[in-house]
C-alpha positions in Angstrom: 11.5 19.5 8.3 12.0 16.7 10.7 12.5 16.6 14.6 16.4 17.3 14.1 15.6 20.4 11.7 16.5 18.1 8.6 14.8 18.4 5.9 13.0 14.9 5.3 10.5 13.2 3.1 7.0 13.4 4.4 5.2 10.4 5.7 1.8 11.9 4.2 0.9 13.2 1.1 1.6 16.8 0.9 2.3 17.9 -2.8 4.0 21.3 -1.4 6.3 19.4 1.1 7.0 17.1 -1.8 7.8 19.8 -4.2 9.8 21.5 -1.7 11.7 18.4 -0.9 12.8 17.4 -4.3 13.2 20.7 -5.7 16.3 20.7 -3.4 17.2 17.3 -4.9 17.3 17.7 -8.8 20.0 14.9 -9.2 18.1 12.7 -7.4 14.9 13.4 -9.4 17.1 13.4 -12.7 18.7 9.9 -11.6 15.4 8.3 -11.0 14.1 9.5 -14.5 17.3 8.1 -16.0 16.6 4.8 -14.2 13.0 4.8 -15.5 13.7 5.2 -18.9 16.9 3.1 -19.2 15.2 0.0 -17.5 11.7 0.7 -18.8 12.7 2.1 -22.3 14.1 -1.5 -23.0 11.2 -3.5 -22.7 9.1 -0.9 -24.4 11.3 -0.7 -27.5 11.3 -4.6 -27.6 7.7 -4.5 -27.6 7.3 -1.8 -30.1 9.9 -3.5 -32.5 7.6 -7.0 -32.1 4.6 -5.1 -33.0 6.0 -3.3 -35.8 7.6 -6.4 -37.3 4.6 -8.5 -36.7 6.4 -10.9 -34.3 3.6 -11.1 -32.1 1.3 -12.6 -34.6 3.8 -15.3 -35.6 5.1 -16.4 -32.3 2.1 -16.1 -29.4 4.6 -17.1 -26.7 6.8 -14.0 -27.5 3.9 -12.0 -26.2 3.9 -13.7 -22.9 7.5 -13.6 -22.7 7.4 -9.7 -23.2 4.5 -9.4 -20.4 6.9 -11.5 -18.2 9.7 -8.9 -18.9 7.2 -6.4 -18.4 6.2 -7.7 -15.1 10.2 -8.2 -14.0 10.8 -4.5 -15.2 7.8 -3.3 -13.1 9.0 -4.9 -10.0 12.4 -3.7 -10.1 10.8 -0.3 -10.6 9.2 -0.3 -6.9 5.6 -0.1 -5.4 4.3 2.8 -7.7 5.0 1.0 -10.7 3.8 -2.2 -9.2 0.6 -0.7 -8.4 0.0 0.7 -12.3 0.7 -2.6 -13.4 -1.5 -4.3 -11.1 -4.2 -1.7 -12.6 -3.3 -2.8 -16.1 -3.7 -6.4 -15.2 -7.4 -6.2 -15.3 -7.8 -4.2 -18.4 -8.7 -6.4 -21.2 -9.1 -3.1 -23.4 -5.5 -2.5 -23.0 -3.9 -5.8 -23.0 -4.6 -9.4 -24.1 -5.9 -12.2 -21.9 -2.5 -13.7 -21.9 -0.5 -10.7 -21.0 -3.3 -9.9 -18.3 -2.6 -13.3 -16.7 1.1 -12.5 -16.6 0.8 -9.0 -15.2 -1.7 -10.5 -12.4 1.2 -12.2 -10.8 1.9 -8.8 -9.6 -1.4 -8.8 -7.6 -0.1 -12.1 -5.7 3.8 -12.9 -6.3 5.4 -9.7 -5.4 9.0 -10.2 -3.9 9.5 -9.2 -0.3 12.2 -6.8 0.5 14.9 -6.8 3.4 13.6 -7.9 6.7 16.2 -5.6 8.4 14.9 -2.8 6.7 11.2 -3.4 7.6 12.2 -4.2 11.2 14.0 -1.0 11.4 11.4 1.0 10.1 9.0 -0.6 12.8 11.4 0.5 15.5 11.8 4.1 14.2 8.2 4.9 13.8 7.1 3.1 16.9 10.1 3.9 19.1 10.3 0.4 20.4 12.4 -3.0 19.6 10.5 -5.2 17.5 10.7 -7.9 20.5 9.0 -5.2 22.5 6.2 -5.0 20.5 5.3 -8.3 19.4 5.1 -11.3 21.6 5.8 -13.4 18.2 7.4 -12.1 14.7 8.8 -14.5 11.9 12.4 -13.5 11.0 11.2 -13.6 7.4 7.8 -12.4 5.9 5.1 -15.0 5.1 3.5 -12.9 2.3 4.3 -9.8 0.4 2.4 -7.0 -1.5 3.1 -4.0 -3.7 3.1 -1.8 -0.5 3.9 -4.0 2.6 4.4 -7.6 4.0 3.1 -9.7 6.6 5.1 -11.2 9.6 
């Protein structure tokens, strides 16, 4: 529970606390599962059909297109999936070199998230205004990664 007594998502990894938190929110869990299945399922179905119909052998550019679609889908699903994509991007036993190159963009070309959210998080966690904490900070990130961004 948080300072105000409300049940809050824990910042630190604690399986029991996470289990307790999400057990009280089955609709949130189902919504996320549905999002993952609908967003990710389309890409997987397209790839499966391409493989089954032999389209990938006939059109090598289609493989790159599907890998780009997978990268975009992974990015839309958030940091956890970006980390999975990054791990896949270095697995030549799973992906072709062309697909690996496309997924390696997840290692250095991840879109940033809203600076207002980042600044609000800094202020919430450190208890002071961003302007009080830093002598200088850019209004927008200069770089972004799967789990953070640099200002």
